[in-house]
N, C-alpha and C positions, 0 to 999 in steps of 0.2 A: 504493499500499499504506500510505502515511502515514494516509489517512483511512478505508480500509475494512477492513484485514486486521489480524488478530491473528497475530503471528508468534511461533511457539514455538521456544524455544532449549534444547537439552540442557545438563544439568548437568556441569561439569568440575572447576572449583575454586570451592567454596562462597564464600569471601570475596570472591574476585575477580569471579566471576559475579553476585553480589549487587549489587555496585557497577556491573558492566557493564549490567545491566538498567536501572538508572536513568540512566546516560550515554547509552544508545541512545534511551530514552524521551524524554530531554530534547531530542533531535534530531527529534522528532515521530512516531516510529514505536511503535506498541503492541506492545512485545516482552514475552513473559511467560516467565520461566525455569521450567523444569521441575525443581523441588526435590526431589519425592519419588522415592526408588528403593528397592525392596523386591525380595524373592526373586521376586515376581510379575513385575516388570520383567525380571528375568533370563529367567524361563520364557518371557515375551513375546518377548523378544530371540532366544532359542534356536529359537523356533517360525518366525521370519522370516530368520534368519541362520544359515548353516552354522556348525556348531560348530568347524570349522577355523579360523573367523576369530578375531581376537583378542577378548579379553574386553571391552576398552573399546567395540568395534564393536557387541558384543551389547548391552551397557548402553544405549549411545546410542540405537540403534534401538529398542530395547525401550521406553525412555521415550517416544520420539515416537509409536509405534503405540499404546501404552498410553494416551497423552493422547488422541490421535484417537478411540479406541474408548470413552473414558469419556463422551461425550455432552455434555461441558462446552462444546464449542465449535460454531460454525456452520461446518460443512465446506466451504460455499461461500465463505467469508471466512477461511479459516485458512491459513497458509503455514508452512514449517518453514525454519530457517537452520542451516547448518553451515559451519565454517571450511574453506578450501581453500589450501594454500600451495604446492602443486607438489612435495611431498616423495614419497618411494616408499611411505609407508605410510598410515596413517589420515588424515594431512593431505591426502590426494588421493582415496582410494577410497571413502571413508565416503558420499560423494555416491551413488556407484553402488549400494553396498549399501542405502542409504535408499530410493532410487528403486525398486529392485527389490522391496524389502519392502513399500512402499506399493501397488505394483501386486499383489503375492500377497494383501495384506490387503483390497483392494478400495477403496483410496484413491488410485487412479492420477491423480485430478484435483487433488490437492494439490500446489500448487508448492514447489519445494526451491530456496531461494536459496544460491547458493554465495558465501559472503563471502570474497573474495580480492583482492589487489592485485597479482597477477602476470598478469591477463588470461586466467585458464583458462577462465572462463565469464562470459558477460554476466549483469548482476544487474538485470534489468527491475524497477522498482518499488522498488529499493532502492539508494542512492547514498551512497558513502563521501565524505563532505565534509570540508573542512579543519576545521570546527568539531566534527564528530563525531570525527575522528582525534584531535584535541587533547584532547577529553573522555576518549577511550579511553586515551590514554597517561597522562593525569593519574589515571584510574581505577586503573591498574596500580601507579602510584606510591603511591596512597593504600592499596591493599589490600596491597602489600608491606609497607609500614610498619606497618599495623594488625596484620598476621599477626606480625610480630617483637615488637610490644608484647605481643600476646596469649600467645605461647608462654614467652617469657622471664618475664613477670611472673607468669603463671599457675603456674609451676613452683615459685616461691619465696614467693608471696603469704602474708602473715600472717593476713590476714582472708579467708578462703575466699569466692569468689564476687565479690570486689571488682573484680578484673581484667575478668572477663566483663561485669560491669555497665558500666564505663568503655568497654569495647570496643564494646558495643550502642550507648551514647550517641553515640560517634564514627562509628559506621557510619551513623547516621541524619544527623549533620551532614555528613559527607561526601557523602551522597546529594544534599543541598540544595546544597553547594558546587559539585558536578559540573553543576549546571543552569545557574548564571550567575555563577560566581565570577571575579573579575579575577585577573590574574598575581600582583598583590600579595597578595590574599586567599588564593590558592592557596600561595604561599610561606609567609605568615604561619601558615597552619594547619598546616604541617608542623611548625614549632617548637612550636605549641600543642598538638599531639598528644604529642610527646615530653615536653614539660614536664609535661602532665597524668598521663601514666604514671609520670613521674619521682616523683610524690608518693605512689605506691603503695608501702608499707612492705614490705621483703622479709627473709625470715629465711634467710640464707646461712651460717648457723653449720655446717650439714651440706652439704657440697658434693655436687652430683649430677653423674653422668656425662653429657656432652653427646652426643646421638646425632642425626646428621643424616640426612635422608631424601632419596634421589634415585632416578631411575627414569623410566619411561615417564610422559609428561605428565599424563594422566588419573589414572593409577593412584596416582601419588604425592600428588595433592592430593584425590581424590574419597574421602571416608571411606568410603562403601559399597564402592567399588572395591577398597579396600585393607584391608577388614574392620577399619576404625577402628584402624589401626596406631598413630597418634599418641596416641590415648587409651590404648591397651595399654601403650606405652612409658612414658607418664606414671605410669600406675598401677604400673609396675615400678620406678619411682623415677628416671626419666630427665628431663633438660632436653631437649625436642625442638626441633630446628632444621629449618624447612621452607625450601627455596630460594625465591628471589625469582623471581616470574614474568617480570619485566623481564630477567632474565638470559636466559631462553629467547627472548624477543624480539630481544635483541641477537644472540644466536647465529643466529637466523633471518636477520638483516640481513647477517651475515657469510657466509651461503650463496653469495650472487651474487659476493661479493668473492674467494672462494676458487675458485669455479667459473671465473670469467673469468681469474684467475691461472693456475690450473693448465692450461686449455685454450687460454689465450692468445688470447682473443676480446675483443669490445668492452668498453671500460674505462668507459663512460658509466654503466652501471647500478652498477659498483663505487662511483663517486663518490657517486651518490645514496644508496647504502646506508651509505657512511661519514658522509655528512651527517646521515642519520637517527640513526646512533649518537651522533654529537655532540650532536644535538637531544636524545636521551635523557639524555646526560650532564648537559646544562644543567638539565633537569628534575630530575634527582636531586641536583645539587649541594648544595641546601639540605637534603636528607635526610642526606647524609654530614655536613655541618656540625652538624646538630642531634644525630644520633647520637654525634658525636665529643664533644660537650659533656655527654653523659650518662655517669653513673658506673655504668651497669648492663652494659657491655660487650657491646653488640649487634654482630651480624656486619653489616658495612657492605655496600652494594650493590657488586656485582662489576665489575671492569675486564675487559672481555671480551677485549681485546687481550692483557693480561697472562695470562688463562687460556690463550688460544689459543697463546702462547709456551711456557707451563709443560707443556702436554699433549703437545707434540711429540715429548718423550722416551719418551712411552709408546705413542702411536699416531699415525697420519696424521691430519691435518685433511681429508683426503679422506673420511673417515667421516661422511656427512652424513645418512644416512637415519635415520628416527626422531629420537631425541635426539642421535644422532651423537657427535662427540668432546666434545660439551658434557656429557654425562652423566659422562664420565671426568673432565673438568675440574671439575665440581662436587665430585667425590670428593677431588681435590687440593686444591680450595679449602678444604674443611672441614678436612682434615688439617693444612694450613698454618695454619690459625686456631685449633688446638689443639681440633679436634672430630675425634678418631680413630675414633670409633665410628659406623659407617654401616649403614643398612638400605637395600639397593638392590632396589626392587620393579619387577617387570615382569610383563606377562601372560605366561602360559605359552606357550612356542614362538615368542615374538617375537623372531625371528632377529637383527635389528639390534641391539635392546637386550641380548642375550645377548652379542653380539660386543663392544660397548662398555661392558657391564656386568661380568657374569660373566667374559668373555673377558680383561679387564685386571686383575683382582684379583690374580693371582699377582705380575704386574709391579709393581703398586702396592706390594703387601707387601714386595717385594724392595727397593724405592726408599725406602718408609716402613715400617721394621719394627713401629712401634707400631700400625699400621692394623687395625682390628677391624670387618671387613666381613662381613655376612650377606646374601647374595642370597635373595630370597623370589618365588615365582611366585604368581600370581593367576589364576583360572580358575572357571567355574561348577562344576566338579567338583573343585576343589582342596581338600585336607584342611585345615580350619581348625586341627586340633590340631597338626598338622605346622608350620603358619606360626607358631602360638604357642610352641611349643617352640623353634623357630629364634630368636625374639625373646627368650625367657628366657635361652636359652643365650649370646646376644650381651650380654644385661644382666649375666650373672653374670660374663663375662670383662671387661665394662667397668667393673664395680665392684672387681674384683680389681686391675685395672690402676691405677685411680684410687688405691686404698688404697696400692699399691706406690709410685706416683709421690709421694703425700703423705708416705709414710714416708722415702723418699729425700731429699725436701726437707727435712723435719724434722731427719734425721740430718746434712744438710749445714750446715743453720743451727746446729745444736748444735756442730758441728765448728768452724765459723767463730767462734761466740762464745767457744769455748774458745781458739782460736788468738789472737784479738784480746785476750782477758782476759790470757793469758801474756805477750803483747807489752807490754800496758800495765803489768803488774807489773814486767816487766824494766827498762822505761824509768824507772820511779818509783825503782827500786833504784839507778839510776846517777845520779840527781840529787844534787849535794852538800847538806849539810845547811845550810851557810851561804855565801851568795855575797857576796864583798866588793864 
């Protein structure tokens, strides 16, 4: 497949998959990211996937069938690729959806590559090598960092468009660095990215409410899948925070550790997964140092073991289907980092995400009274007006809470100033006029 095939990859997270395309191409495969997603894509997906299936499966299948029907590709030398992690949801069953859709659409001869590291299916013609795995991990580090730079600086930039321009420049640089950069160049580029964005002038005279987005992995990143929720929040006056994709990767590594512990089975795979998390932590070390030296208060990469420990008060870590306990942990991480406003997005009728998303909101509010969480469902037939109204309501509450907090802080500062002023006057009055 390196030489002869074009491998089509569906969109999931625009920033990350833009770099993923370059990372896989650098390993010799002609991968093409399916960037476009429209209502026609949804209609195509609904034609070949039962509408009882979740919205992400409809979008992904629709993109693939639409691409094959476009006439742009030689159908004798085209393949599709889809990740498969062994979970109970999209992470496993999309391959079946896609193959059935291909058969119904008359493309039964198109091969579907299962991209997995758990041995679910063989991958003839496609091999996950150590250099490719390294590039993919570096890709996630770059994408997470650029995502932080974009959302933080765009919210407060003095010169509109400056952040996006610098972001686009660094996207192209990162694509080239993924091809053949050394470890030294990779580390240095992390500091260079943060330093370059540090030069962007911000106007923080009017503080904006911070709003974090959590939810099903495609819906929370895919702009079309969530009706451009990040853009809508920014228009409503929010500073948007998107979670790191690497956090989800770390969470996937903890699956086997938890599984082996709860069922008391082989510990070998647990050691492998713990080693993988340590490797990721090493890759993120320079990100943490670079962000710590910044004056712009970026959210640092997560400590997955800390989040796992914190979430145990809310639900069992045996919740692993879909985003599992990690979705709940992301909400707790936001709140503990002074991001109390959260939009929880999920496909309509996604049972696992309703359990670990909607299902824990009451408990989280009891534990964190300032939490302002709004769950929003997405589906081909979902009301966009309803989604927008929920976001507007969340933002109204967020702005009121922020104003109340600022008033309290100002009142406390005034009270402290008065107290210290009184103490100073009293002390001065007790000093003798003349000291012998």
